[in-house]
Backbone bond lengths (Angstrom), bond angles and torsions (degrees), N, CA, C in turn:
res aa  C-N    CA-C-N  psi(-1)  N-CA   C-N-CA  omega(-1)  CA-C   N-CA-C  phi
1 M - - - 1.431 - - 1.546 109.62 -
2 W 1.222 113.22 -113.78 1.460 116.11 -176.38 1.501 107.32 -89.44
3 K 1.290 116.25 124.83 1.433 118.11 174.54 1.524 104.02 -115.88
4 T 1.289 112.19 119.56 1.473 118.85 177.78 1.509 109.78 -103.93
5 T 1.246 115.03 125.79 1.482 119.14 -179.97 1.551 107.02 -104.52
6 I 1.260 113.95 166.36 1.446 120.61 175.96 1.495 111.41 -61.00
7 E 1.348 115.20 -35.16 1.441 117.86 178.82 1.550 110.53 -65.95
8 D 1.368 115.90 -38.82 1.414 118.54 177.44 1.568 111.27 -63.55
9 L 1.283 116.71 -44.86 1.471 121.54 178.26 1.547 111.41 -59.47
10 S 1.295 114.37 -47.35 1.470 116.40 -179.14 1.507 112.44 -66.99
11 Q 1.345 117.32 -31.46 1.454 120.52 175.31 1.574 109.73 -66.54
12 E 1.339 116.50 -45.35 1.430 119.72 176.80 1.511 112.53 -62.03
13 A 1.282 117.62 -40.75 1.454 123.85 179.75 1.502 109.99 -63.86
14 Y 1.347 114.88 -39.60 1.480 120.23 177.91 1.506 109.63 -64.51
15 L 1.341 116.08 -45.67 1.463 119.30 -179.87 1.512 111.62 -62.84
16 D 1.359 115.53 -41.08 1.478 118.66 177.45 1.509 111.42 -61.71
17 C 1.345 116.87 -46.23 1.450 121.58 -178.74 1.558 110.66 -62.16
18 S 1.299 116.93 -43.35 1.436 117.90 -176.92 1.540 109.66 -69.32
19 Y 1.384 116.39 -32.69 1.471 117.74 176.26 1.538 111.01 -62.16
20 W 1.348 116.00 -49.34 1.463 120.55 -177.78 1.536 111.02 -69.62
21 E 1.319 115.75 -36.03 1.445 118.55 179.34 1.529 110.48 -63.32
22 G 1.334 117.14 -40.71 1.455 120.70 175.64 1.529 111.48 -62.51
23 R 1.327 116.76 -39.32 1.458 121.66 -179.75 1.567 109.12 -66.64
24 R 1.364 113.09 -41.51 1.451 118.91 179.34 1.503 112.12 -61.87
25 M 1.327 114.54 -42.94 1.475 120.30 178.52 1.538 111.40 -62.88
26 K 1.329 116.63 -42.08 1.445 120.86 174.86 1.495 113.58 -59.15
27 T 1.354 113.56 -47.06 1.446 119.07 -179.57 1.519 111.30 -63.95
28 T 1.318 116.59 -44.21 1.463 121.40 177.61 1.505 110.29 -60.04
29 S 1.327 117.90 -43.25 1.452 121.53 179.14 1.509 110.47 -64.28
30 L 1.295 119.51 -42.10 1.442 122.88 178.77 1.537 111.96 -63.83
31 V 1.315 114.95 -43.75 1.480 118.99 179.69 1.533 108.58 -63.80
32 T 1.320 118.14 -45.40 1.463 122.42 178.31 1.505 112.46 -58.83
33 A 1.365 116.53 -45.92 1.442 120.33 -179.81 1.537 110.73 -65.56
34 G 1.323 117.27 -38.30 1.467 121.74 178.08 1.497 109.73 -64.63
35 F 1.312 118.89 -42.80 1.450 122.53 -179.92 1.518 109.98 -62.57
36 L 1.358 116.36 -45.09 1.447 118.99 179.07 1.540 112.34 -64.56
37 A 1.322 117.21 -36.66 1.454 122.55 178.52 1.543 108.75 -63.47
38 V 1.308 119.23 -42.59 1.435 123.66 -178.94 1.535 108.67 -67.25
39 C 1.296 118.62 -40.88 1.491 121.08 178.49 1.532 110.16 -63.04
40 I 1.306 115.70 -44.64 1.475 118.05 -179.83 1.517 111.54 -62.73
41 I 1.320 116.97 -40.50 1.460 120.67 178.12 1.508 110.59 -64.14
42 L 1.344 116.41 -45.18 1.475 119.20 178.84 1.519 111.94 -62.41
43 I 1.306 116.91 -40.78 1.476 118.85 178.66 1.485 109.79 -63.45
44 G 1.325 118.11 -41.81 1.470 121.68 178.57 1.547 110.10 -62.51
45 C 1.341 116.47 -43.37 1.444 119.92 177.93 1.526 111.82 -63.96
46 E 1.316 116.03 -39.56 1.472 119.87 179.78 1.476 109.61 -61.98
47 Q 1.314 119.30 -41.61 1.455 122.06 -179.57 1.509 110.22 -65.09
48 K 1.311 118.71 -38.54 1.444 122.87 177.89 1.518 108.77 -64.41
49 V 1.311 118.33 -42.04 1.454 119.62 -179.25 1.497 109.76 -64.57
50 D 1.344 118.41 -40.56 1.448 120.58 178.65 1.507 112.25 -59.43
51 V 1.336 116.38 -43.40 1.447 120.96 -179.13 1.536 109.45 -66.67
52 A 1.342 115.15 -46.80 1.458 119.06 -178.54 1.523 111.09 -72.85
53 G 1.298 116.75 -23.27 1.489 120.77 -179.18 1.478 114.28 -88.03
54 G 1.345 119.86 26.31 1.431 123.56 179.52 1.543 110.43 -69.26
55 V 1.309 115.43 -174.62 1.452 121.66 -179.37 1.528 109.21 -72.33
56 S 1.282 115.59 131.66 1.481 122.68 178.32 1.489 111.22 -99.34
57 F 1.302 117.08 132.64 1.467 120.14 175.87 1.537 111.26 -60.59
58 A 1.346 115.32 -52.62 1.462 121.48 -177.38 1.545 113.85 -62.28
59 N 1.296 116.24 -40.56 1.436 121.74 -173.39 1.545 115.72 -91.00
60 D 1.335 114.09 -32.61 1.452 119.68 -174.52 1.541 116.92 -110.65
61 V 1.322 114.48 -46.95 1.485 120.76 -174.89 1.499 110.14 -82.29
62 L 1.314 120.23 -52.72 1.469 121.87 -175.14 1.541 112.78 -56.85
63 P 1.328 120.93 -40.79 1.455 120.03 177.35 1.543 112.14 -60.23
64 I 1.319 116.97 -34.87 1.475 120.42 177.34 1.502 110.77 -66.26
65 L 1.367 115.95 -46.48 1.429 122.48 178.53 1.516 111.71 -61.85
66 Q 1.345 116.65 -43.70 1.444 120.77 179.55 1.551 112.85 -62.67
67 A 1.303 114.84 -40.22 1.459 119.86 -175.69 1.521 110.90 -76.04
68 N 1.356 117.63 -28.85 1.467 119.34 -169.67 1.522 115.36 -121.15
69 C 1.299 119.54 -19.67 1.455 120.12 -169.11 1.541 114.02 -124.71
70 V 1.296 118.69 -33.80 1.448 122.96 -171.32 1.526 111.46 -63.81
71 E 1.272 116.97 -25.87 1.501 118.20 178.96 1.505 112.43 -57.95
72 C 1.318 116.27 -33.12 1.492 122.17 177.36 1.557 110.99 -102.07
73 H 1.310 116.44 -32.91 1.469 119.33 -173.82 1.531 111.22 -106.34
74 D 1.372 113.42 55.64 1.452 121.56 173.21 1.548 106.37 -118.65
75 I 1.309 117.25 172.25 1.415 122.87 -170.15 1.539 115.38 -42.41
76 A 1.304 122.14 -56.26 1.461 122.57 -173.02 1.549 110.13 -107.64
77 A 1.310 118.94 23.18 1.459 121.56 -176.90 1.495 113.14 -95.02
78 E 1.313 115.89 171.28 1.455 123.93 -176.43 1.542 115.06 -56.87
79 G 1.322 115.45 -42.92 1.480 117.93 -179.47 1.497 113.67 -64.05
80 V 1.308 116.27 -40.96 1.482 122.31 179.19 1.531 108.86 -66.82
81 A 1.327 117.32 -43.27 1.447 122.74 179.63 1.554 110.96 -61.63
82 T 1.360 116.58 -38.32 1.432 120.71 -176.69 1.529 112.21 -79.64
83 S 1.345 115.51 -46.74 1.467 119.05 -172.55 1.520 115.40 -113.79
84 G 1.314 116.16 -22.43 1.439 120.80 -177.08 1.549 110.80 88.16
85 L 1.331 117.42 6.82 1.481 120.75 -178.63 1.523 109.94 -89.59
86 N 1.308 115.70 115.94 1.454 123.33 175.46 1.491 109.34 -106.71
87 L 1.316 116.33 116.91 1.480 121.62 -176.51 1.521 112.09 -105.36
88 R 1.330 117.45 22.37 1.476 121.36 -177.76 1.506 112.09 -72.54
89 D 1.347 116.95 -27.70 1.489 119.09 -174.87 1.535 107.89 -152.04
90 Y 1.334 113.60 175.15 1.444 119.77 -179.35 1.525 113.46 -59.03
91 D 1.321 116.29 -45.01 1.449 119.76 -179.71 1.523 112.46 -59.32
92 G 1.310 118.69 -40.37 1.442 121.87 177.88 1.518 112.22 -64.60
93 V 1.341 114.86 -42.04 1.474 119.24 179.13 1.510 111.72 -62.48
94 M 1.337 116.11 -40.42 1.445 119.43 -179.48 1.519 114.93 -79.34
95 Q 1.333 115.61 -23.91 1.483 120.25 178.23 1.535 109.98 -65.46
96 G 1.316 115.67 -39.91 1.478 120.92 177.69 1.498 111.11 89.48
97 T 1.361 113.21 -153.73 1.460 120.05 -173.96 1.562 109.25 -113.85
98 R 1.301 113.57 -178.78 1.512 119.89 174.60 1.521 109.18 -65.08
99 F 1.323 116.46 -22.59 1.472 121.85 -175.71 1.551 114.10 -94.56
100 G 1.278 116.94 -7.30 1.473 119.82 179.43 1.530 112.27 142.58
101 L 1.299 114.43 -172.47 1.457 121.04 179.17 1.538 113.06 -63.63
102 A 1.295 116.03 140.64 1.464 120.03 173.62 1.489 111.22 -95.81
103 T 1.316 115.40 -25.15 1.475 121.41 -177.24 1.488 109.34 -130.07
104 V 1.325 117.81 121.83 1.458 124.37 173.39 1.516 107.96 -109.49
105 P 1.370 117.02 105.79 1.449 119.34 -176.54 1.532 112.64 -52.80
106 N 1.312 115.19 137.26 1.472 124.17 179.47 1.506 113.74 74.15
107 S 1.332 119.23 7.69 1.508 119.25 -178.12 1.492 109.39 -147.68
108 S 1.350 116.64 85.33 1.462 120.45 177.27 1.542 109.35 -62.00
109 E 1.310 117.70 -34.91 1.481 120.71 -177.46 1.531 111.42 -67.92
110 S 1.311 118.00 -13.88 1.479 122.50 176.95 1.531 111.93 -107.43
111 S 1.323 116.43 3.95 1.455 121.54 -174.80 1.543 110.57 -104.83
112 A 1.366 113.70 118.31 1.452 117.83 179.80 1.508 113.64 -59.79
113 L 1.289 117.28 -34.16 1.496 120.90 177.76 1.506 110.84 -55.62
114 Y 1.330 117.36 -50.00 1.453 120.43 179.46 1.518 111.88 -67.37
115 L 1.325 117.08 -47.76 1.450 121.02 -176.20 1.507 111.70 -60.45
116 V 1.349 118.36 -38.01 1.479 120.70 -179.61 1.543 110.07 -71.47
117 V 1.339 120.09 -45.94 1.457 118.56 -177.54 1.522 112.59 -73.26
118 A 1.355 118.04 -20.25 1.429 122.78 178.41 1.558 110.32 -90.12
119 H 1.302 117.25 4.72 1.439 124.23 -178.81 1.539 114.48 55.50
120 Q 1.315 113.82 43.82 1.470 121.49 179.61 1.557 110.70 -109.88
121 T 1.276 117.10 25.99 1.462 123.69 179.63 1.542 108.26 -124.19
122 D 1.313 113.46 176.07 1.479 120.21 173.82 1.504 110.62 -53.53
123 S 1.332 117.30 141.59 1.459 122.19 -175.27 1.541 111.69 -62.70
124 Q 1.320 118.43 -19.18 1.453 121.10 177.88 1.547 111.06 -71.68
125 I 1.326 116.14 -20.57 1.453 119.57 177.59 1.512 107.57 -102.59
126 E 1.284 113.75 69.26 1.489 119.01 -173.85 1.553 108.60 -92.82
127 M 1.316 116.06 124.56 1.459 120.35 178.46 1.526 109.31 -125.64
128 P 1.273 116.83 125.76 1.454 127.32 -4.31 1.529 110.11 -70.07
129 P 1.333 116.73 153.79 1.461 121.24 -174.95 1.554 109.86 -75.49
130 H 1.280 113.66 176.50 1.510 122.78 173.70 1.504 113.54 59.93
131 Q 1.262 119.00 28.58 1.469 120.30 -179.98 1.538 111.58 -62.59
132 S 1.324 114.63 -34.16 1.484 118.02 -177.07 1.535 111.13 -103.70
133 D 1.338 118.57 1.32 1.427 123.31 -175.26 1.553 108.57 -92.00
134 A 1.314 114.91 104.48 1.468 118.86 -178.96 1.520 114.16 -67.14
135 L 1.317 117.91 -19.68 1.441 122.22 -178.48 1.525 113.20 -96.70
136 A 1.333 117.72 4.71 1.413 121.70 -176.97 1.551 111.93 -61.39
137 E 1.324 116.16 136.33 1.447 119.93 176.02 1.553 112.19 -65.45
138 V 1.308 113.07 -39.97 1.482 119.67 -179.53 1.512 107.79 -118.46
139 S 1.345 114.36 127.24 1.423 118.97 176.15 1.540 107.44 -132.83
140 V 1.335 114.45 108.96 1.440 121.93 -177.91 1.506 109.02 -112.10
141 P 1.290 121.57 132.77 1.456 121.11 179.35 1.543 111.13 -66.68
142 S 1.340 116.18 156.74 1.432 120.10 178.41 1.542 109.90 -64.37
143 L 1.295 116.49 160.54 1.462 119.76 177.05 1.513 108.88 -68.22
144 N 1.315 117.56 148.08 1.447 121.53 175.37 1.511 109.79 -79.77
145 E 1.315 117.16 171.48 1.503 122.88 -177.16 1.543 111.05 -59.50
146 T 1.291 116.00 -39.76 1.476 118.80 -178.95 1.514 111.39 -66.11
147 E 1.333 117.75 -42.76 1.460 121.13 177.11 1.528 113.55 -63.71
148 I 1.372 114.26 -40.97 1.473 117.98 176.51 1.496 111.39 -65.58
149 K 1.343 119.57 -39.64 1.445 121.63 178.56 1.552 109.93 -67.73
150 T 1.300 118.45 -34.96 1.451 120.13 178.45 1.528 110.79 -61.50
151 I 1.343 115.50 -46.48 1.473 119.14 178.32 1.502 109.96 -65.12
152 K 1.289 119.35 -41.61 1.491 122.69 177.19 1.510 110.93 -58.73
153 D 1.319 116.57 -49.05 1.459 120.24 -177.13 1.525 111.78 -64.48
154 W 1.343 114.29 -40.87 1.483 119.36 177.65 1.511 111.97 -57.63
155 I 1.333 114.96 -45.62 1.514 119.42 179.29 1.525 108.95 -65.09
156 D 1.339 116.30 -47.77 1.490 119.16 -178.61 1.518 113.86 -65.09
157 Q 1.332 117.28 -20.11 1.488 121.33 177.90 1.545 109.40 -91.06
158 G 1.320 117.83 9.52 1.478 120.43 173.93 1.531 114.68 109.02
159 A 1.350 119.26 2.29 1.428 124.68 178.26 1.571 109.45 46.75
160 L 1.315 115.57 53.86 1.425 123.58 -177.18 1.555 113.10 -77.46
161 D 1.271 117.29 152.13 1.484 123.56 173.90 1.491 106.68 -87.90
162 N 1.343 117.58 76.91 1.459 120.82 -176.05 1.542 110.59 -128.22
């Protein structure tokens, strides 16, 4: 009847191995392709988060202005009387001063707001003012490096009302 030789068995074993090996290669290829697809999707999502996670006027910039600038740069305060710059809200920041724009979207280096708080202007335009005036009614410390960078980044990211 059936005579099975060692050659027959080894041939069948070879065929079985090559069948499973092909399956294993397909599975490995699919797993690798899936892993790469997930990585690409995650990288794409991460980039979207970075763009969307930029500096927010309402959450990041306005609190700095309220804590350090609005005391003088509000409707009837000294800073508005002197320069016309109202820092109470986004519209005031974007309106600028009697002398021109305070904020130039995408260009902190052209924005008076950044240049003044970063102490890159004439020393007579000191913000906050009265740093050396012992008799000043209002004495607010200068912004720290993080606050200055936040304002710079917000301007360089387009000075959006977000």
